[in-house]
C-alpha positions in Angstrom: 100.8 50.3 32.3 100.0 50.2 36.5 97.7 47.9 36.3 100.8 45.5 34.8 103.6 46.4 37.4 100.9 46.1 40.3 100.1 42.5 38.6 103.9 41.7 38.7 103.3 40.3 35.4 106.2 42.9 33.5 109.9 41.5 33.1 112.8 43.8 33.5 112.8 45.0 30.4 109.2 46.0 29.8 109.5 48.0 33.2 112.2 49.8 31.6 110.4 50.2 28.4 106.9 51.3 30.7 109.3 54.1 32.6 110.6 55.5 29.3 107.1 55.7 27.7 104.9 55.8 29.9 106.1 56.7 33.5 108.9 58.9 33.1 106.2 62.1 31.9 105.3 63.6 35.1 102.1 65.0 33.1 101.1 61.4 31.9 101.3 60.2 35.4 98.6 62.1 36.6 95.1 60.3 35.9 92.0 62.4 35.6 90.6 60.4 38.2 92.2 60.5 41.4 90.7 56.7 42.0 92.9 55.7 39.1 95.7 57.5 40.6 96.0 55.4 43.6 96.9 52.6 41.2 99.7 54.9 39.7 101.2 55.4 43.1 100.9 51.9 44.0 102.8 51.1 40.5 105.3 53.6 41.5 105.9 52.2 44.6 106.4 49.0 43.5 109.1 50.6 40.7 110.5 52.1 44.0 110.0 55.8 42.4 109.0 57.1 45.8 110.2 60.4 44.7 108.0 60.5 41.4 105.1 58.9 43.3 105.5 62.0 46.2 105.5 64.6 43.3 102.6 63.1 41.4 100.8 63.0 45.0 101.5 66.7 45.1 99.9 66.9 41.3 96.8 65.4 41.9 95.8 65.4 45.8 97.8 68.8 46.7 96.5 70.2 43.9 93.1 69.7 45.1 94.3 71.1 48.1 95.2 74.1 46.6 91.7 74.3 44.9 90.5 74.7 48.4 89.2 71.2 48.8 88.1 70.1 52.3 87.5 66.7 50.7 88.9 64.3 47.7 87.1 64.9 44.4 85.9 62.5 41.6 87.8 63.7 38.9 90.3 66.6 39.1 92.9 68.4 36.5 95.8 70.3 38.0 94.7 73.1 34.9 91.8 73.8 37.2 94.2 75.5 39.7 94.9 78.3 36.9 91.6 79.8 36.3 89.7 79.0 39.3 87.4 82.2 40.5 87.2 80.8 44.6 88.3 78.0 46.2 85.8 75.1 46.0 84.4 76.7 43.0 82.8 75.1 40.2 85.0 73.1 38.0 85.6 75.3 35.0 85.8 72.3 32.0 84.5 69.0 33.2 84.0 66.9 30.1 80.5 65.2 31.9 79.7 68.6 33.0 79.4 67.9 36.7 81.7 66.1 39.2 81.6 64.9 43.2 83.9 66.9 45.1 83.3 64.6 47.9 84.2 61.4 46.8 85.1 57.9 49.2 86.7 56.6 45.8 89.9 59.2 45.8 90.8 59.2 49.2 93.1 56.4 48.2 96.1 58.3 49.3 95.7 58.2 52.6 96.3 54.2 52.6 98.9 54.8 50.4 100.8 57.4 52.6 100.1 55.0 55.8 102.0 51.9 54.0 104.3 53.2 51.9 105.6 56.9 53.6 104.8 55.8 57.5 105.7 52.1 56.6 102.5 50.2 58.5 101.6 47.1 56.5 99.8 43.9 58.0 101.5 40.4 57.6 98.4 38.7 58.6 94.7 39.7 58.3 94.0 42.1 61.1 97.8 43.7 61.8 98.1 40.1 64.1 101.5 40.6 62.8 102.6 44.0 60.7 105.6 45.4 59.2 106.8 49.0 60.2 109.2 50.2 57.2 109.0 53.8 56.3 110.0 55.3 53.0 112.3 58.3 54.0 114.4 60.7 51.9 116.1 63.8 52.4 113.2 65.7 50.6 110.8 63.6 53.2 113.0 63.2 56.3 110.7 62.4 59.1 107.2 60.9 59.7 104.8 60.8 62.2 101.4 58.7 62.5 99.4 56.5 63.8 96.9 53.1 62.2 93.9 51.7 64.1 93.8 47.9 64.4 91.5 45.8 66.2 94.4 45.2 68.5 94.9 48.7 69.2 96.6 51.5 67.8 100.1 51.3 66.1 102.1 54.3 66.1 105.0 55.3 64.5 107.8 58.6 64.6 110.7 58.5 62.9 113.5 61.3 62.1 116.1 59.7 59.1 118.2 63.0 59.9 118.5 62.8 63.9 118.4 59.1 63.5 115.4 59.0 66.6 111.5 57.8 66.8 109.5 55.8 68.4 106.9 52.9 67.7 103.8 51.0 69.6 103.0 47.9 68.8 99.8 46.9 70.6 99.0 44.2 72.5 98.4 40.8 70.9 100.8 41.5 68.3 104.2 41.1 66.7 105.9 43.3 64.6 108.7 43.6 62.0 110.5 46.6 62.1 112.7 48.1 59.3 115.3 50.7 59.6 115.3 52.7 56.7 118.9 53.4 54.9 118.5 55.7 52.6 121.7 55.2 50.9 124.1 54.9 54.1 125.4 52.1 56.2 123.1 51.2 59.5 125.9 51.0 62.3 124.0 51.0 65.1 120.7 50.3 66.4 119.2 51.1 70.0 115.6 50.2 71.3 115.2 52.1 74.7 118.7 52.3 75.1 119.6 48.3 74.5 122.0 47.8 71.9 120.3 45.4 69.0 122.5 42.4 67.6 123.1 42.3 63.8 119.9 42.1 62.1 119.3 38.9 60.5 117.7 40.1 57.3 118.4 43.1 55.5 117.8 44.4 51.6 119.2 47.2 49.5 116.7 49.3 51.6 115.7 48.3 54.9 117.8 46.8 58.0 114.9 44.6 59.4 114.4 43.3 63.4 111.4 40.8 64.0 109.7 39.8 66.6 109.3 42.7 68.5 106.6 42.3 70.5 103.9 44.6 72.3 105.0 47.8 73.9 106.0 51.1 73.5 110.0 51.9 72.0 112.4 54.7 71.7 114.8 54.0 69.2 117.8 55.1 67.8 119.9 54.8 64.9 123.6 55.9 63.8 124.8 55.6 60.3 127.8 56.1 58.5 127.5 58.0 54.9 125.6 60.5 53.3 121.5 60.8 53.1 120.1 60.0 49.7 118.5 62.6 48.2 
């Protein structure tokens, strides 16, 4: 189901059916393999279900952290936390008899959080052009993070409640910045204290400002309306 959604081959009617029969069940959304879980949360992002994606991240990777993980596991069952004897203890029930507790293929959540919550995605290979569009909500109201590129480090800080943030666009790159709406109307946007003209492009989730050249910018956004849960 996740592969079908990620490939974009499902119709709106099929999406509704998949949600009702597959993705709507929180337990069923948790894969035995954190590697596969990356594709599940990718599909949830494509469906606009960021709240459910954060829940399943907590169930899968958060569950590993609660188990005592310092690196991510090859496979994981949330039920292991019900009967562990000590942090990072051997799994009490694993169908193949053993598992790796340090498995690079299970770290896809870090890429997902960078792209979907912090909102940093390449538009061109190598990040010569890139997008900053954090997905925030009342539950996850602020982000702070960075992404290394061949041009330098992209930095993003934004708090949806205060409307304040900072971004760094490295030399030799150009950014598009998506100001998150989270159910509200974006009334005014300032970059370094200078009010921006009306945005040329927007959708249900963001107001976009294109062609932001290299530099460090302080952002202030003024909203009308209530913050979406």
